[in-house]
N, C-alpha and C positions, 0 to 999 in steps of 0.2 A: 367274523362278519361275512355273511353270504354276498354274492354279487348284487342281488336285489336290494339288500340293506345298505350296501356301500353306495349304489346308485341313488337310492332315495335320500341318503345323507348328503351326498354331493348336490342332488338337484334341489333340495331344501336348504342348502348352505349351512347345515348343521354339522357336516364333517368338521371335526376339530382342525384348526389351521395347521397345527403341528403334524397332522396326517395328511395334508396336502402336499405330498412329496412327488418327485418325478415318477415313481412307481404308480402312484395314484393317478397321475396324468395318463400314463400308459393304459392302466386298467380302464379308465373312462373311455379312452380312444378304442380299445378292444371291444368294450361292451356295446358302444354305440354303433360301430362299424359292424359288428356281428349281427346286431338287431336291425339295422336300417340301411346297410350298405355304405359305400364311401361317401357319396355326396351328401346325403341326408345325415349321416353320421358325423361328418365333419361340421356341418351346420349346428348340430346339437353340442358337439365339443365346444365350439366357438362360443356359442350363446351360453352355455353352461359355465365356462371359465370366466367370461366377462361378468356374469351374475355373481358367481362365487367371489371373484376379487372385489366387486363393489360391496358385497355384503361384509367382507372382511377388511374393508378400508385399505386395500393394497394400493399404494401409490402408483400412478401411471406416469413413468418417466422414461428417459432414453434407454435405461438399462433394467427398468422394473415394470411390473405390470403385463398386461396382454401384449403378445407379439404375434401378429397374423402369419408371418413367415415361419416362425418356430412351431406354432400350433399346426398349420397346414402341412408343413413338410414332415413333422413328426407323426401326425395321423397318417400321411402318405406311407411312411416307413412301416407303421403297424399294419395297415391294409395290405401292402405288398407282401409282408411277411405271412399274413393270413392266407392270402391268395396263393402263395407259393406252394402251400400244403393242400389247398382245395378241400375236398370232402374228407381228406385224411388228417385234417388239423387235429393233432393230439392234445388239445387243450379244452377241457370241459368248462373250465371257469377262468376268471381273469388272473387269478394268482398262478394257476398253472401256466398260463400263457406267459407270464412275466418270468416264472422260473425256467421255462423251456427256452426262452429267448434272451439270454443275458446280454446279447449285443444291443438290445433295446434299453437296457437297464442303466445305461450311462446317458446323462443328459448331454454329454458331449459327442454323441453319435453323429450330429449333423455336421461336425467339423470334417468329415469325409466329403462333404458336399458343398459347404459354404465356407468361405474365408470369414475371419472375425469381421473385416470391414463390410462385407455384404450383409451379414446378420445384424449388424449394428447400425446400418444405414437407416435414417429416419423413415424412409419409405417401407421398410420391412415391418415396422410396427402396425401398419394399417392396410397393407396389401402384400400378397404373396409375391416375393421377389424370386426369380429363378436362381438356382445354384450356380456358382461360378467355378467350382472346382471339378465336379463331376455331376452327371445327371442323376436325378433320383431314380431308384429302380421302377421298372414298369410294373403296374398292377395288372396281372394277367387275368 
């Protein structure tokens, strides 16, 4: 599936739920940040995940559903990785980006920045909560 086909399936909520993996989240972040920049890209990721979850009846609870801190912090990591390479970003498509950056392929990457208590704090579901272990990398 091409990046355009993948993004169209995500945006129309027709991407099969079993394909909505961590890798798919990273691909969405990469594609939106590449096309729109960080702020607008994050807004589209946020909106898209919430719409996708609603269309697939994902329950919104303390440990399930949309989490603003997880989403914003992970999009931040993707953007920082992209910016670190600048014009030399050696990734022509989302799958290559994922393959080139295995550090982002674990959904546990945020454990370097957030304690479990901070990420599961009820405020983290609806607002970006600052990391408590280490600052997120600077987006240059």
